N, C-alpha and C positions, 0 to 999 in steps of 0.2 A: 786531648780535645781532636782535634785533626780527625785519629783515626774514628773517632767517634760518630763526627760527622760523616766520614765516608762511611761506616758503616748505615748509618741513617742514610743516605743516599740512597747506599743498597736495595735499601729493605720498600724506598718510593720504588724502585723501577722494578722490581719486584712485581710488589702489589700491583703498579699499572699496567705490568705481560698479562698477569692474572686475568686482572680486568675486560682488557682487552679480549684474552681471548673467550671471557665468560658472558661479554658483547656478541663476539664472533657466533658463536655457538645459538645464544639466544635467536639471532637474527635469520643463521638456516633452519632455525625448526620454526620462523615464521611463516612459513612456502608463499612459492607463484614471485613472480615479478615484483610485486607490488607490496612491499610490505609498510608496516605505518611511521617505520622510522625515515625511510628514501621518500615517503612522499610526502609526508604532513604538512600540511603549513603552518605558521604559528600558531597555539593555542586559541588565540583569544581573534583567531578568524571567526567572521560572524557567516558562515556558509550556505546559510538560508539565503540574505541579501546579496550575499556573492555568487550564489547559484541564477538568483531572479535576472539580478542585472545583467549575466552575463548572458541569461536564454534571450531577454531582451532585445539585446545587441545583437545577437543571431537571429533573431524574430521580430524586427522592428517597426512590421504594421500586422493588422489585422487577419491581412490577404498574403506574410508571408506563415503565418499558421495556417491557414485554410480551413479547410472542411469541418463539419460540427460530427465530431468523435470525442467520444469516450478519456481515451490518453493523453488528449490535453488539454479535457475539461478536468481530468485529476490534474495534474498539474498547477491549473487556473484557481483549482480551490486550494493548493498549496499557498498559492500567492497570497489568496486571500486567507488566509493566518498570517502572514508574514506581514500585508498590513495591518494587522488587529492590532499585531505588537510597535509596529513600526511608523503609522499611521502616514507613509509614504502616498500621498494621494496617486501618482502617476502608475502605482501597483492594482489603483483600483480601475483605471483608465485604461491599463493593458489587460483587463477582464473584461472590461465593457464594453471594448475595440474589437471586439472575437465574437462576444455574444451579438454587438449590433451588426455582425456583418450576414450574421442567420438569421436572423426576426426582423419583422416588416411594425408598422405601427402600430398594425392587428392584432402583433400576435403571433402571424402567419412566420412558421418556421419553415426552411429551406429546405426540409428531405423529409418523407417521410419519418414515423418513428414505429419503423414495424419491426426494431427488437430491441432487448432490456438494454441493450448499447450506447441505445441513442437515446436514455432517458437519464440517465450519470448528469448532462450539460444541464439538467434539470436542477439543480441545485444553484447554478450561478444567474441563475433566473431568478428562483427563488433569493439567496444573497444580495444579487442588482434588485429587486423589489423592496428589498429592505432599508436597505441604503439610501436607494434615489425618490420610493412612493412610484416612481413612473408604470403609469397600466398597463404599460405593452408588456414588461415584464409578467408582470401577471399573469394575463391574456395569455402568454404563451408556456407560461408552467398552467394553466389550464386547460390547456391544450395537450400536453402530456401527460395529464390526472388523468384525461376524460379516456384513455385509450387503454390505464386497467379495465375499465369496462367491458369491455367486448374484447381483450387479448388472452388468445387462448392460452390454455391450459392439462397439463397430465389430469389423469382421469380422478386423483387424490388431491387434482388443486393446483398442486404448483406450475408456475409460470413458466412456458415453453422461452428458450432460449430465444429465438428469434422468431417471427412469423413469415418462417421461409419454407421451401420444399425442403433443402439440405438441414436446416433444425430443427424441423416437428418433431412432438412427443420426448424434445434433450432438456433438461436438467444442466446447466453447467454451473458447478459452483461459481465460479465466475461472474454469475448475474446476480446474485442478491445484492453486491455493492452499487452494479449499473442500473435498479432500480429502489429498492426497496427504503436505505437512508431517504432520498430524495420521497418519494410517498409517507413516511412516516415524517418527516418536517413539512411538506404540503400541508400534510394532517393535523401537526401543531399550530401555521401558520395563519390557517382559515375556519378555523372551529370544527376540524373531523378529525381529531385524533384518537377518539373510540375508536371506531371501525378503522385508521388507521394501523394504530398499535394492533391491534387484533389479529390484520392481513397478513403486518410483515414477520411476526411473529410465528402464524402459521408458514409464512414461506419460508420462512428460515429451519423451521423441525421438520416440515415437509423435505427438503432438501437434503437435511441432516439424513430422517431416515434412510434414503436414498441412496448418499453418499458416501456415510459413515465406516472404517474401516473398525473395528474392532481389536485385531489384528498388531495394529501401528499404533490407533490413538490417531491418525491423520486421516484425510479426508480423500475416495477418488477424484481424478477430475471432471468426472461427466455422469448420466446415465442414463440413456435413451427406453424411456416406458415398451416402446413397440422393439427393440431390441432388434432393426433392422439394418443399424452401424455396421463398418466391417468391424468394429473396435468396442461392441457391445456381448461386454463375457454373456453366454448361449444362457444361462439357469440364469445371473443377478442382473441380469443388462446393466453393469455397471463398466465404464472405465477398466485399464489393465493399470495405470500409472496416476502417483502420486504428485503432481507436475506442480513445483512450489507457490507462483505467483497465484494460482487456484486458490489453492489454500489459505491464501495473504490475502487474496480480497473477501476470503469469507471469513477467517479474523478481524478485520477490520469491520468490518461489520455488526458485526457483533458488540462491538465494544461500541459505533455511532449508532447503534438500535437501543443501548441501555443504557445508554447518554440522556435518550426521550423519553423510552416507558417511566410511569410513574412506580414509587415504590410498591406499589402495591398489586400491578398488573399483576396475571395467575399463573401468567407463562416465564414470567422475569426468572425464576430460578431456573429453569430450565435449559434457558442461555445461558446460567452462569458458570453450569456446569460442562457445558461445552466449553466455554472459554477455558474452565480448570482441563480439560481432557486434550483441548490443544496445545496448553503448555503445556503440558507434562511432555507430549510429543514433541515440542520443540526442542524443548533441554533434554531430549533423548539423543535427535537426530543434527544438532548446532556442531559444524564439526569442531573438536575440541582447539585447535592450532589457531584457527581465524577468527572465529566465536562467529562464520557465517556457514547458510544452508545451501544445499544444491538444491541442482538444474531436476533431477526427479528425486525429491528430498528422503527417501529412505534407499536409496544407491549409489551413496558416497562412495563406496570402497570400489563400484565398477568403473571402469577405464571408457575412457569420455566425456563422464560426468563432467560438471564446474559449477565451483560457487556462483553464485546471484545472487544479483545485490537488492532489485525489487525486491525482491520478497523479502531477504532477511533485513531493509527496511519496515516491512509489514508487520513482520511478528518484534522484532523489538519493540517496534510501539504498540504492539499488543497485548505481548506479557507488559510492561512497563504500565500501559493502562489499566491493565489487568490489578493490579500493585495498587496505582493509584487511586483505585476507587474501593478497593478493598473484596476485589471477585478473588483473586490469588496470593499466595503465603508471600513473607516480605520477600525470602531466597529469590524470587525472581526476578526480581529486579536486578543484580547482577550478572543473573542470565541474560535480560533485555540491553544494560550496557554493555556488555559484552559484546554480542548482535551489532550495536551500534560502532561499539567501537571498531570491529570490523569492518562495518560497511564506509564509515571513515580513511579506512585503507584504498578502497575503490575512487576516492574524492581527492584531486589534484589541482595546481590550480600550475598552468600552462605559461611557455615563453612570453606571453600577450598575456599576461594577468587575468586569462579568462581560463572558467571552473572547466573540468573534465571528469562526469562518471563516468568510468566503463561498466562494463560485465550487464547489462541491460536485456534480458530476455524478451527478443521482439515480439510482438504478437502472435499467439500460437492456437492452434486451433486441436482438436483430441483426437492421438495418434500411437505410435508404438514407440516401444524405446527410445530407437537408431534416430526417427524424429526429433523427439526434444532433446536429443544430446548435440544436432546437430542445427541447432536452433541459434540465429545469429545472436552476436552476446556486442551490442548495438553500445555508441559511445552517445551520452547525451538521450538515450530515448525518453518521451514522455512520462512512458508508463514509470522507470526509476525517476527520475525528477519530482514527481509526485507523491511517490511514496516516499522518499529523503523528506521533501519535503515536511509532510504531515510527520515523518517522525523528529526530526530535526525541531519543529515547537514547541516539540512533550521534551525531549531527550537534553536539548541542549538549549534550553529555557536556561540553566542557572547559570551556565557561562557569558551569557548575557545579560541576567540580572533582569530576568524576566518570569513572572510566574505565572501562565497561563491557564486558563479558565472557560468554560465548557460556553458553547458559544447558546446565545437565546434566540432560538427558529421563529419569534413572534413578529408581527411586521412592526412596533413600534419598538 
């Protein structure tokens, strides 16, 4: 009997050693300093709430958030999604105090709206008008809407990235998210859906025509109709690289516009086809070990490239929603979940109990490969915080017992 017990003990010990070696091998393959095992907080963590609470502690006043900008408003849009789930009034106050810093009672915005980037905060004006019915938010939204009437375009009708000397004649993939969801939502809220829906679908297809790269299924970062920019190919006038977040902005725009378009819109299916093309490319270029995507998406093997967090959130969101809305086959759900798990390895709780989201590319212009590789890898950058919240309020919803639904953009 004793001999039998010893044999059992030896067997258990051997099994434990084998198991330990297997885990070690698995973790060594997980790549980088940040593995899921070493960084993850308890599975029950409500990451959206933790991230918003931490950011509100870092930026306790509207003044500390400062200027009217697209990255902050992306984050605050994400805060609104968390508000819809939690109904915590301080989250809506967080949004409102920032917006109120920049508009007066007549709806005048304290900076010129001379670029698509400055239109993105318009979504917050629509949200606040819907939530409070205060006229100043509608008036400010009206002021952004009016800019489109005279905003400069390419010869085939695409909105320039900015109405400035350095951006004239240029289409950047980033720009569609800055302007088009606001335009479509404004149309729905104030009775101008027919023309707004035609405009936004037309813009997405013009941008696609100039930015599409059939060889990879990805989009180029930008296009210069004039061909004057040093980054513009002399023949195609396209930029030379597939920068990750530019394509993420475009992918998220497709999902948000499709949520607003009527089912019988004549160009609806054209947008769904682009969702399918991008999803195929995202699957192709997803890092098989981490589930993340690279700063320059199709050059994962090139030294100096790095895995970027905001775009990985955006791609995961687009594919998840594509499956949920019936645009994509079910198998893309697993691709999205792998991306989501990868992003969670970039998120941790510090010793002070505050969240830290790492490897977020700073704001980025159009340039060469060395420029993209050398961009700062920021911690808690608003581009990444906003993209994470938008993704997490969908992909993390089940873990907190929540069923998200599409936002109604009517004023009632």
